[in-house]
C-alpha positions as CSV (number, residue, x, y, z in Angstrom):
1,M,-58.4,14.3,-24.1
2,I,-61.7,14.0,-23.8
3,A,-63.8,11.1,-24.6
4,N,-67.1,12.3,-24.7
5,S,-67.9,15.8,-27.2
6,A,-67.5,17.9,-24.2
7,A,-65.1,21.1,-24.0
8,V,-65.3,20.2,-20.1
9,I,-67.1,18.5,-18.1
10,A,-68.9,19.7,-14.6
11,V,-68.8,17.6,-11.0
12,D,-68.7,18.3,-7.8
13,A,-66.1,15.9,-6.1
14,L,-63.7,14.5,-7.2
15,V,-62.9,10.8,-5.4
16,F,-59.8,9.3,-6.6
17,D,-58.4,5.8,-6.4
18,A,-55.0,5.4,-5.1
19,Y,-53.0,2.6,-5.4
20,G,-51.6,2.8,-9.5
21,T,-53.5,6.7,-9.4
22,L,-52.0,8.9,-6.6
23,F,-48.9,6.2,-5.6
24,D,-46.5,4.0,-7.5
25,V,-46.9,0.9,-6.3
26,Q,-44.3,0.2,-8.6
27,S,-41.6,2.3,-5.8
28,V,-41.0,-1.1,-4.1
29,A,-39.1,-2.8,-6.5
30,T,-36.1,-0.3,-4.8
31,L,-36.2,-1.8,-1.8
32,A,-36.6,-5.7,-3.5
33,E,-34.0,-5.0,-6.0
34,R,-31.2,-4.6,-2.7
35,L,-32.8,-7.3,-0.5
36,F,-32.7,-9.5,-4.0
37,P,-30.3,-7.9,-6.3
38,G,-31.3,-8.9,-9.7
39,H,-35.3,-9.5,-8.0
40,G,-36.9,-6.5,-7.7
41,A,-38.9,-5.4,-11.1
42,A,-40.2,-9.0,-11.6
43,L,-41.0,-9.2,-7.6
44,S,-42.3,-5.3,-7.2
45,Q,-44.3,-6.8,-10.3
46,L,-45.3,-10.4,-9.8
47,W,-46.4,-8.9,-6.6
48,R,-49.0,-5.9,-7.4
49,S,-50.5,-9.4,-9.9
50,K,-51.3,-11.4,-7.6
51,Q,-52.4,-8.5,-5.2
52,L,-55.1,-7.4,-7.6
53,E,-55.9,-10.9,-9.0
54,Y,-56.3,-12.2,-5.3
55,S,-59.1,-9.5,-4.8
56,W,-61.1,-9.8,-8.0
57,L,-60.9,-13.9,-7.0
58,Q,-61.8,-13.6,-3.9
59,S,-65.3,-11.2,-4.1
60,L,-66.1,-14.0,-6.4
61,M,-65.7,-16.3,-4.0
62,L,-67.5,-14.9,-1.3
63,S,-70.4,-17.1,-0.2
64,P,-72.0,-17.8,3.9
65,T,-68.6,-20.2,4.5
66,V,-65.8,-18.2,2.7
67,R,-65.1,-14.8,4.2
68,R,-63.0,-11.8,2.8
69,E,-60.0,-11.5,4.3
70,D,-58.7,-7.5,3.9
71,F,-56.2,-6.0,1.7
72,A,-53.5,-6.5,4.4
73,A,-53.4,-10.2,4.0
74,L,-54.0,-10.5,0.4
75,T,-51.4,-8.1,0.2
76,A,-48.9,-10.3,2.0
77,H,-49.8,-13.4,0.0
78,A,-48.8,-12.0,-2.7
79,L,-45.8,-10.7,-2.0
80,D,-45.0,-14.6,-0.5
81,Y,-46.4,-16.1,-3.4
82,A,-44.4,-13.4,-6.0
83,A,-41.6,-14.8,-3.2
84,E,-41.7,-18.1,-4.3
85,A,-42.3,-17.8,-8.0
86,L,-39.5,-16.7,-8.2
87,G,-37.3,-18.8,-5.9
88,L,-37.1,-16.0,-4.0
89,A,-36.6,-16.2,0.3
90,P,-37.4,-13.5,2.3
91,Q,-36.3,-13.5,6.2
92,A,-38.7,-12.3,8.2
93,A,-37.1,-8.8,8.9
94,A,-36.9,-8.4,4.5
95,R,-40.0,-9.7,4.9
96,H,-41.6,-7.0,7.1
97,R,-39.5,-4.6,5.7
98,L,-41.2,-5.2,1.9
99,L,-44.8,-5.1,3.8
100,D,-43.9,-2.2,5.0
101,A,-43.1,-0.5,2.3
102,Y,-46.5,-0.6,1.1
103,L,-47.1,1.7,4.0
104,D,-44.9,4.3,2.5
105,L,-45.4,4.7,-1.9
106,S,-43.8,6.8,-3.1
107,P,-46.9,9.5,-4.9
108,F,-46.4,10.5,-8.0
109,P,-45.0,14.1,-9.1
110,D,-47.9,15.2,-10.5
111,V,-50.9,14.2,-7.1
112,A,-50.1,17.2,-4.7
113,P,-49.7,20.0,-7.5
114,T,-52.7,18.5,-8.6
115,L,-54.7,18.1,-5.9
116,A,-54.0,21.0,-4.4
117,A,-56.2,22.8,-7.4
118,L,-58.0,21.1,-8.0
119,A,-59.5,22.3,-4.0
120,P,-62.1,23.6,-3.3
121,L,-63.9,20.6,-4.6
122,P,-63.8,18.2,-1.9
123,R,-60.9,15.4,-3.3
124,L,-61.8,11.8,-1.4
125,I,-60.0,8.7,-2.4
126,L,-61.4,5.6,-2.5
127,S,-59.2,3.0,-2.3
128,N,-58.8,-1.7,-1.8
129,G,-56.5,0.1,1.0
130,T,-57.6,-1.1,4.3
131,R,-59.2,2.7,6.5
132,Q,-55.1,1.6,8.5
133,M,-53.1,1.2,5.2
134,L,-54.2,4.1,4.2
135,E,-54.2,6.5,6.8
136,L,-50.5,5.6,7.8
137,L,-50.0,5.9,3.9
138,T,-51.4,9.6,3.2
139,A,-49.2,10.3,6.3
140,S,-45.9,9.5,5.3
141,T,-46.1,10.9,2.3
142,G,-47.7,14.3,2.7
143,I,-50.9,14.0,0.5
144,A,-53.5,14.0,3.9
145,Q,-53.3,17.1,3.6
146,H,-54.7,17.9,0.2
147,L,-57.3,14.9,1.1
148,D,-61.1,15.7,2.7
149,G,-62.2,11.8,3.4
150,I,-60.6,8.5,3.0
151,V,-63.3,5.3,1.9
152,S,-62.2,1.5,1.7
153,V,-64.1,-0.8,0.3
154,D,-63.9,-2.6,3.6
155,A,-66.9,0.0,4.2
156,A,-69.2,-2.7,1.3
157,G,-67.0,-6.2,2.5
158,I,-66.2,-6.5,-0.9
159,Y,-63.1,-4.9,-3.3
160,K,-63.8,-3.0,-6.8
161,P,-64.7,-4.2,-9.2
162,S,-68.6,-4.8,-7.3
163,P,-70.7,-1.8,-8.7
164,R,-70.7,-1.5,-4.2
165,V,-67.9,-0.2,-3.7
166,Y,-68.3,2.7,-5.8
167,Q,-71.6,3.0,-3.9
168,L,-68.9,4.1,-1.3
169,A,-69.1,7.5,-2.8
170,V,-72.5,8.6,-3.5
171,D,-73.2,7.4,0.3
172,H,-70.1,9.4,1.3
173,L,-70.8,12.6,-0.9
174,K,-75.1,12.8,-1.0
175,L,-74.4,13.4,-4.4
176,A,-76.3,11.2,-8.3
177,P,-73.2,9.3,-9.2
178,S,-73.3,11.3,-12.1
179,R,-71.8,15.0,-9.5
180,I,-69.4,12.9,-9.3
181,G,-65.4,12.1,-10.4
182,F,-63.6,9.2,-10.1
183,V,-60.3,9.6,-11.0
184,S,-58.2,5.9,-12.1
185,S,-55.6,4.7,-13.5
186,N,-56.2,1.6,-14.5
187,G,-58.4,0.5,-16.6
188,W,-60.2,-2.4,-15.0
189,D,-61.4,0.7,-12.1
190,A,-61.9,2.7,-14.8
191,V,-64.8,0.3,-16.3
192,G,-66.5,-1.0,-13.5
193,A,-66.8,3.1,-12.5
194,K,-68.4,4.4,-15.3
195,A,-70.7,0.9,-15.4
196,F,-72.2,2.0,-12.3
197,G,-72.7,5.7,-13.8
198,L,-69.3,7.9,-11.6
199,T,-68.3,10.5,-13.9
200,V,-64.9,8.9,-15.5
201,F,-61.0,10.4,-15.7
202,W,-58.6,7.4,-16.3
203,V,-55.3,8.8,-16.6
204,S,-53.4,6.8,-18.6
205,R,-50.4,7.3,-17.7
206,A,-48.0,4.4,-20.0
207,G,-51.0,4.5,-23.1
208,A,-51.7,1.6,-23.3
209,P,-55.6,0.4,-24.7
210,F,-59.4,0.7,-23.9
211,E,-60.0,-1.8,-22.2
212,R,-63.1,-4.2,-24.2
213,H,-65.2,-5.2,-21.6
214,G,-67.2,-2.4,-20.1
215,P,-68.0,1.2,-21.4
216,K,-65.0,3.7,-22.1
217,P,-64.0,6.5,-19.6
218,D,-65.4,10.5,-20.6
219,A,-62.2,11.6,-20.0
220,V,-59.0,9.8,-20.2
221,I,-55.2,11.9,-19.8
222,A,-52.2,11.0,-19.6
223,S,-50.8,13.2,-16.4
224,L,-53.3,14.0,-13.5
225,A,-51.8,18.0,-14.1
226,E,-53.9,18.2,-16.4
227,L,-57.1,17.2,-15.3
228,P,-58.2,20.1,-14.3
229,A,-58.3,22.1,-17.0
230,L,-61.0,19.7,-17.5
231,L,-63.1,20.3,-14.8
232,R,-66.3,23.2,-14.9
233,R,-66.3,25.0,-12.0
């Protein structure tokens, strides 16, 4: 589904969100279930929810006396909260295994073939994750071979959906915002990128409704596999 009237959309580069777009954050549920039978899905879901919540709250709380923690730290905080909320008490080894799982998340099946098909367009990641987290993740999953760069929000000192984050893509690519295609499965991220002025492709894997607090994306797709056909070469 294309949200505007154009049959195809012209961009000069593509920037991808990582967590939830290229990599399935709920793939940690398999390990969580082995460690805590009967609680894997709930732990994975609450962990992700708190991880995002903490990123937004820390961005709002920034001040001369309150510093932003990086995404690795927020991921650990969110895991600890989720475990306690569910009445779980992971030993240090189990906690370490769960945190390490974020460095080896499963890519969605459509990721590698789509990224390969999009060459020679520049393909970058722009993510809340630290550069180290993203480099380890893309290397361990083989996705690194299909990317031309990784940009972490750490360079902006704030989390998505701050405009300062999306400006990193403009600065890196030296392109006008409208010439950059931004791809995310997170509705709030798609709104933030569109409000900044990027050309946005929202991957609505679950068929969720549009977010109501900002502009709609330029195109809505159910799978990354639909993306190449939308782009004017």
